[in-house]
LOMARPA-669607 format. One record per residue (C-alpha): x, y, z; residue number from 1. Coordinates in Angstrom, 3 decimals, padded with zeros to 6 digits, always signed. Layout:
<rs>
R:u:v:w:k
R:X:Y:Z:NUM
...
</rs>
This chain:
<rs>
R:u:v:w:k
R:-047.209:-088.192:+266.664:1
R:-050.196:-088.860:+264.137:2
R:-051.374:-085.354:+264.284:3
R:-048.119:-084.038:+263.243:4
R:-047.921:-086.330:+260.288:5
R:-051.476:-085.094:+259.283:6
R:-050.465:-081.710:+259.547:7
R:-047.389:-082.340:+257.392:8
R:-049.740:-083.980:+254.525:9
R:-052.068:-081.148:+254.690:10
R:-049.295:-078.795:+254.358:11
R:-048.024:-080.638:+251.157:12
R:-051.312:-080.689:+249.521:13
R:-051.577:-077.057:+250.180:14
R:-048.278:-076.338:+248.586:15
R:-049.213:-078.202:+245.524:16
R:-052.636:-076.618:+245.136:17
R:-050.752:-073.095:+245.371:18
R:-048.407:-073.967:+242.874:19
R:-051.028:-075.411:+240.169:20
R:-052.895:-072.016:+240.941:21
R:-049.852:-069.821:+240.236:22
R:-049.014:-071.938:+236.890:23
R:-052.745:-071.215:+235.677:24
R:-052.443:-067.718:+236.440:25
R:-049.211:-067.136:+234.457:26
R:-050.455:-069.130:+231.258:27
R:-053.539:-067.012:+231.351:28
R:-051.895:-063.628:+231.614:29
R:-050.828:-061.579:+228.423:30
R:-047.610:-062.568:+226.958:31
R:-045.897:-059.333:+225.207:32
R:-043.395:-061.446:+223.354:33
R:-044.383:-063.641:+220.609:34
R:-043.506:-067.178:+220.202:35
R:-040.750:-068.168:+217.644:36
R:-043.614:-070.610:+216.265:37
R:-045.853:-067.551:+215.732:38
R:-046.792:-067.339:+211.950:39
R:-044.925:-064.795:+210.263:40
R:-046.479:-062.220:+207.801:41
R:-047.130:-064.285:+204.304:42
R:-047.248:-061.291:+201.937:43
R:-049.328:-061.373:+198.673:44
R:-048.770:-064.005:+196.215:45
R:-047.202:-063.382:+192.814:46
R:-049.445:-063.717:+189.706:47
R:-048.637:-064.113:+186.077:48
R:-050.854:-062.191:+183.515:49
R:-049.065:-062.666:+180.130:50
R:-045.567:-063.616:+178.840:51
R:-043.622:-062.306:+175.963:52
R:-043.146:-064.400:+173.675:53
R:-046.490:-065.650:+174.455:54
R:-045.884:-069.569:+174.202:55
R:-042.628:-070.550:+173.015:56
R:-038.632:-069.676:+172.971:57
R:-035.379:-071.250:+172.695:58
R:-034.003:-073.135:+175.707:59
R:-031.089:-071.676:+177.137:60
R:-031.339:-068.273:+174.766:61
R:-034.692:-066.844:+174.650:62
R:-035.175:-063.831:+177.227:63
R:-038.702:-063.930:+178.443:64
R:-040.572:-060.927:+179.828:65
R:-043.172:-062.033:+182.513:66
R:-045.876:-059.446:+183.429:67
R:-048.009:-059.793:+186.429:68
R:-048.105:-058.476:+190.121:69
R:-046.647:-058.838:+193.577:70
R:-042.970:-059.449:+192.374:71
R:-040.100:-058.112:+194.212:72
R:-037.903:-054.964:+192.522:73
R:-035.260:-056.792:+194.332:74
R:-033.722:-059.449:+191.735:75
R:-032.616:-061.396:+194.449:76
R:-035.841:-062.308:+196.177:77
R:-037.381:-063.457:+192.867:78
R:-037.238:-067.094:+191.791:79
R:-038.471:-068.381:+188.302:80
R:-038.893:-072.023:+188.106:81
R:-039.048:-073.678:+184.833:82
R:-040.498:-077.368:+185.762:83
R:-038.064:-076.982:+188.496:84
R:-035.047:-075.626:+186.925:85
R:-034.317:-072.008:+187.776:86
R:-034.106:-069.295:+185.084:87
R:-031.772:-066.194:+185.107:88
R:-033.458:-063.091:+186.093:89
R:-032.263:-060.127:+184.088:90
R:-034.343:-057.165:+185.357:91
R:-037.160:-057.081:+187.972:92
R:-039.942:-054.523:+189.012:93
R:-043.122:-055.265:+191.290:94
R:-045.165:-055.804:+187.827:95
R:-042.630:-057.395:+185.388:96
R:-039.599:-059.743:+185.103:97
R:-037.140:-060.488:+182.601:98
R:-035.739:-063.946:+182.623:99
R:-033.358:-065.851:+180.685:100
R:-034.667:-069.506:+179.989:101
R:-032.733:-072.164:+181.302:102
R:-031.214:-075.157:+179.209:103
R:-034.209:-077.192:+179.349:104
R:-035.812:-078.621:+175.969:105
R:-039.434:-079.455:+176.597:106
R:-042.767:-078.789:+174.696:107
R:-044.653:-078.620:+178.153:108
R:-042.892:-076.328:+180.690:109
R:-044.719:-075.158:+184.072:110
R:-043.294:-071.506:+184.737:111
R:-043.780:-070.638:+188.479:112
R:-042.420:-067.569:+190.420:113
R:-041.846:-067.590:+193.827:114
R:-041.000:-064.509:+195.968:115
R:-038.696:-064.961:+199.242:116
R:-040.864:-064.236:+202.354:117
R:-043.948:-065.224:+200.494:118
R:-045.828:-068.402:+201.278:119
R:-047.213:-069.515:+197.943:120
R:-045.807:-069.893:+194.520:121
R:-047.857:-068.170:+191.625:122
R:-050.023:-070.433:+189.491:123
R:-048.528:-072.452:+186.549:124
R:-047.890:-070.456:+183.199:125
R:-047.420:-073.403:+180.463:126
R:-044.911:-072.704:+178.003:127
R:-042.534:-074.803:+175.309:128
R:-038.893:-074.238:+175.120:129
R:-037.415:-075.611:+171.904:130
R:-033.816:-076.742:+171.131:131
R:-031.840:-073.937:+169.708:132
R:-030.007:-076.581:+167.585:133
R:-031.179:-078.573:+164.656:134
R:-029.618:-081.291:+162.648:135
R:-030.245:-080.968:+158.905:136
R:-028.314:-083.610:+157.595:137
R:-026.639:-086.686:+159.207:138
R:-023.136:-087.290:+157.628:139
R:-021.696:-090.469:+157.173:140
R:-018.433:-091.663:+158.602:141
R:-016.586:-091.162:+155.198:142
R:-018.273:-087.720:+154.583:143
R:-016.545:-084.378:+156.050:144
R:-017.818:-080.935:+155.668:145
R:-014.938:-078.109:+155.558:146
R:-015.648:-074.627:+155.719:147
R:-019.116:-073.406:+155.953:148
R:-021.294:-070.237:+154.698:149
R:-024.979:-069.486:+154.824:150
R:-027.270:-067.170:+152.319:151
R:-030.209:-064.977:+153.026:152
R:-032.567:-067.920:+152.643:153
R:-030.661:-070.093:+155.344:154
R:-028.983:-072.509:+152.645:155
R:-025.653:-073.856:+153.907:156
R:-022.921:-074.201:+151.917:157
R:-019.770:-076.342:+152.553:158
R:-016.731:-077.998:+151.035:159
R:-017.838:-081.688:+150.751:160
R:-014.704:-084.168:+151.252:161
R:-015.930:-087.753:+150.456:162
R:-013.365:-090.616:+151.541:163
R:-010.544:-087.778:+151.751:164
R:-011.155:-086.043:+148.346:165
R:-012.935:-082.924:+148.017:166
R:-015.958:-082.889:+145.766:167
R:-016.386:-079.132:+145.453:168
R:-018.945:-076.882:+147.125:169
R:-022.342:-078.495:+148.180:170
R:-025.285:-076.793:+149.834:171
R:-028.110:-078.117:+152.088:172
R:-031.558:-076.310:+151.841:173
R:-033.578:-075.792:+155.109:174
R:-035.477:-079.169:+154.551:175
R:-032.071:-081.068:+154.512:176
R:-031.639:-081.682:+150.903:177
R:-028.293:-081.972:+149.833:178
R:-026.694:-081.073:+146.412:179
R:-023.695:-080.091:+144.309:180
R:-023.472:-076.216:+144.259:181
R:-019.836:-075.976:+142.625:182
R:-017.888:-078.804:+141.042:183
R:-014.348:-079.277:+142.110:184
R:-011.836:-077.076:+140.272:185
R:-008.046:-076.431:+140.851:186
R:-008.771:-075.731:+144.648:187
R:-007.866:-078.659:+147.114:188
R:-009.776:-077.918:+150.392:189
R:-011.463:-074.880:+151.389:190
R:-010.349:-073.251:+154.533:191
R:-012.778:-070.446:+154.629:192
R:-016.024:-069.474:+152.747:193
R:-018.239:-066.456:+152.675:194
R:-021.479:-065.869:+150.879:195
R:-021.078:-062.603:+148.869:196
R:-024.832:-062.358:+147.609:197
R:-026.271:-062.650:+144.151:198
R:-025.703:-066.398:+144.193:199
R:-021.816:-066.250:+144.492:200
R:-019.568:-067.664:+146.981:201
R:-015.858:-066.998:+147.981:202
R:-013.315:-069.176:+149.390:203
R:-009.677:-069.709:+150.369:204
R:-008.096:-072.908:+149.718:205
R:-005.495:-075.424:+151.608:206
R:-002.501:-075.411:+150.616:207
R:-002.742:-071.715:+150.503:208
R:-002.055:-070.036:+147.138:209
R:-002.026:-066.332:+146.179:210
R:-005.614:-066.285:+145.254:211
R:-009.147:-066.443:+146.419:212
R:-011.624:-068.573:+144.494:213
R:-015.432:-067.190:+143.393:214
R:-017.931:-069.689:+142.646:215
R:-021.698:-069.764:+141.281:216
R:-024.055:-072.468:+140.879:217
R:-023.294:-075.094:+138.465:218
R:-019.690:-073.753:+137.279:219
R:-016.197:-074.682:+138.678:220
R:-014.365:-071.930:+140.721:221
R:-012.484:-069.280:+139.132:222
R:-009.266:-067.851:+140.715:223
R:-008.874:-064.119:+141.667:224
R:-005.094:-063.755:+141.969:225
R:-002.950:-061.380:+143.777:226
R:+000.100:-059.854:+142.042:227
R:+002.503:-060.673:+144.986:228
R:+004.019:-064.262:+144.439:229
R:+004.720:-064.350:+148.051:230
R:+000.947:-064.118:+149.067:231
R:-000.562:-067.105:+150.990:232
R:-004.130:-066.312:+151.484:233
R:-005.974:-068.655:+154.096:234
R:-008.923:-066.670:+155.269:235
R:-011.407:-063.750:+154.009:236
R:-014.431:-062.030:+154.945:237
R:-016.624:-059.053:+153.252:238
R:-017.331:-055.626:+154.635:239
R:-020.590:-053.788:+154.626:240
R:-019.953:-052.730:+150.933:241
R:-019.370:-055.989:+149.606:242
R:-015.476:-055.404:+149.553:243
R:-013.470:-058.825:+149.955:244
R:-010.814:-058.798:+152.736:245
R:-008.221:-061.692:+152.318:246
R:-005.064:-062.380:+154.597:247
R:-002.830:-065.249:+155.502:248
R:+000.761:-064.959:+154.850:249
R:+003.205:-063.205:+152.905:250
R:+003.282:-059.565:+154.519:251
R:-000.176:-058.109:+153.332:252
R:-003.648:-057.826:+153.803:253
R:-005.830:-057.581:+150.608:254
R:-008.674:-055.577:+149.529:255
R:-010.744:-056.920:+146.485:256
R:-013.524:-054.939:+144.925:257
R:-016.961:-056.624:+144.468:258
R:-016.430:-056.670:+140.632:259
R:-013.011:-058.203:+141.339:260
R:-011.530:-055.166:+139.048:261
R:-009.283:-053.834:+141.809:262
R:-006.825:-055.099:+144.295:263
R:-005.060:-053.290:+147.035:264
R:-002.475:-054.593:+149.443:265
R:-001.968:-053.054:+152.791:266
R:+001.225:-054.158:+154.256:267
R:+001.201:-056.328:+157.577:268
R:+004.281:-058.198:+158.485:269
R:+002.719:-061.049:+160.614:270
R:+000.698:-064.370:+159.536:271
R:-003.074:-064.313:+159.865:272
R:-005.121:-067.132:+160.651:273
R:-008.692:-065.770:+160.647:274
R:-009.987:-062.372:+159.264:275
R:-013.562:-060.953:+160.339:276
R:-015.337:-057.517:+159.551:277
R:-017.693:-056.124:+162.186:278
R:-019.020:-052.744:+162.596:279
R:-016.448:-050.879:+160.770:280
R:-013.258:-052.794:+161.958:281
R:-011.180:-055.738:+160.624:282
R:-010.273:-058.104:+163.439:283
R:-007.154:-060.389:+162.590:284
R:-006.121:-063.611:+164.541:285
R:-002.426:-062.902:+164.275:286
R:-000.086:-065.921:+164.967:287
R:+003.033:-064.730:+166.464:288
R:+006.155:-067.036:+167.529:289
R:+004.500:-068.981:+170.311:290
R:+001.264:-067.084:+170.979:291
R:-001.658:-065.555:+169.169:292
R:-003.203:-062.139:+169.406:293
R:-006.151:-060.346:+168.020:294
R:-005.432:-057.243:+166.251:295
R:-008.045:-054.445:+165.053:296
R:-008.117:-052.143:+162.097:297
R:-010.231:-049.364:+161.458:298
R:-011.615:-049.426:+157.844:299
R:-011.464:-045.797:+156.989:300
R:-012.748:-046.584:+153.252:301
R:-011.828:-049.053:+150.905:302
R:-008.587:-047.703:+150.362:303
R:-007.486:-046.717:+153.713:304
R:-006.948:-048.733:+157.126:305
R:-006.511:-047.107:+160.236:306
R:-003.450:-047.636:+162.643:307
R:-003.277:-051.364:+163.737:308
R:-004.145:-051.936:+167.467:309
R:-003.609:-055.136:+169.554:310
R:-006.555:-055.782:+171.590:311
R:-005.686:-059.278:+173.100:312
R:-002.550:-060.788:+173.906:313
</rs>
């Protein structure tokens, strides 16, 4: 009986030794299938060499060209960080990224680039993002600017209303100094203003009348009247030849030459709330019965408007 128990114990230990040897053999054999924890290829780290602009731009506006190496030509695989915020990549190649800056105002922004599948970020490139907005004058509670235009020297002109009464046109220079440009005349409140060059500003008034008003520094505005008594002019703009285009209600769009000597009416039945000239076309915001629409006219020349076309309803 005792011999049988000894034999049984020996058999158990032999089995244990055999199993351990088998495990050691298996663990030492070559594994043709890599582990899921094996390191993946890390790729080449992106680098930044130069930026254009080199050191600063406007937050949310400036498009920055980043030159360097090891970027991905696939836009979706690049990430450009600005202090942790992500810029919008507009184009990508292996050596250049064009990115729109995020709306982050900070004088010390670290720009870093990551490429998906690559382990390391680029080194930081320091940049300054400035605000695209600047307050040049702090109006008081009883002061209100109405209508606005700007000259080629960045002087701002506006109808200054104080305690509910118009004081005429005022100007603010880039340094924030405010002064009277043209004292109040027969107009009430200006609804639209345009700088015409040579120090002259034209405007339309409210309540609208059949005239626009021209102002120069230090003088009260002078009316430039249309012949049609029904005209109520509310808006105006200048074309590339400095002709003035004005409209409102009363059945016409008007063209006035720069010397104010010649005026021409172009029939148009609808009321116009805003008028703008751009790239050879006159655009009109038209007030219909319950909706608004944008109409476009081709300015063939100062004496001819092309066929009207509705572009937005």
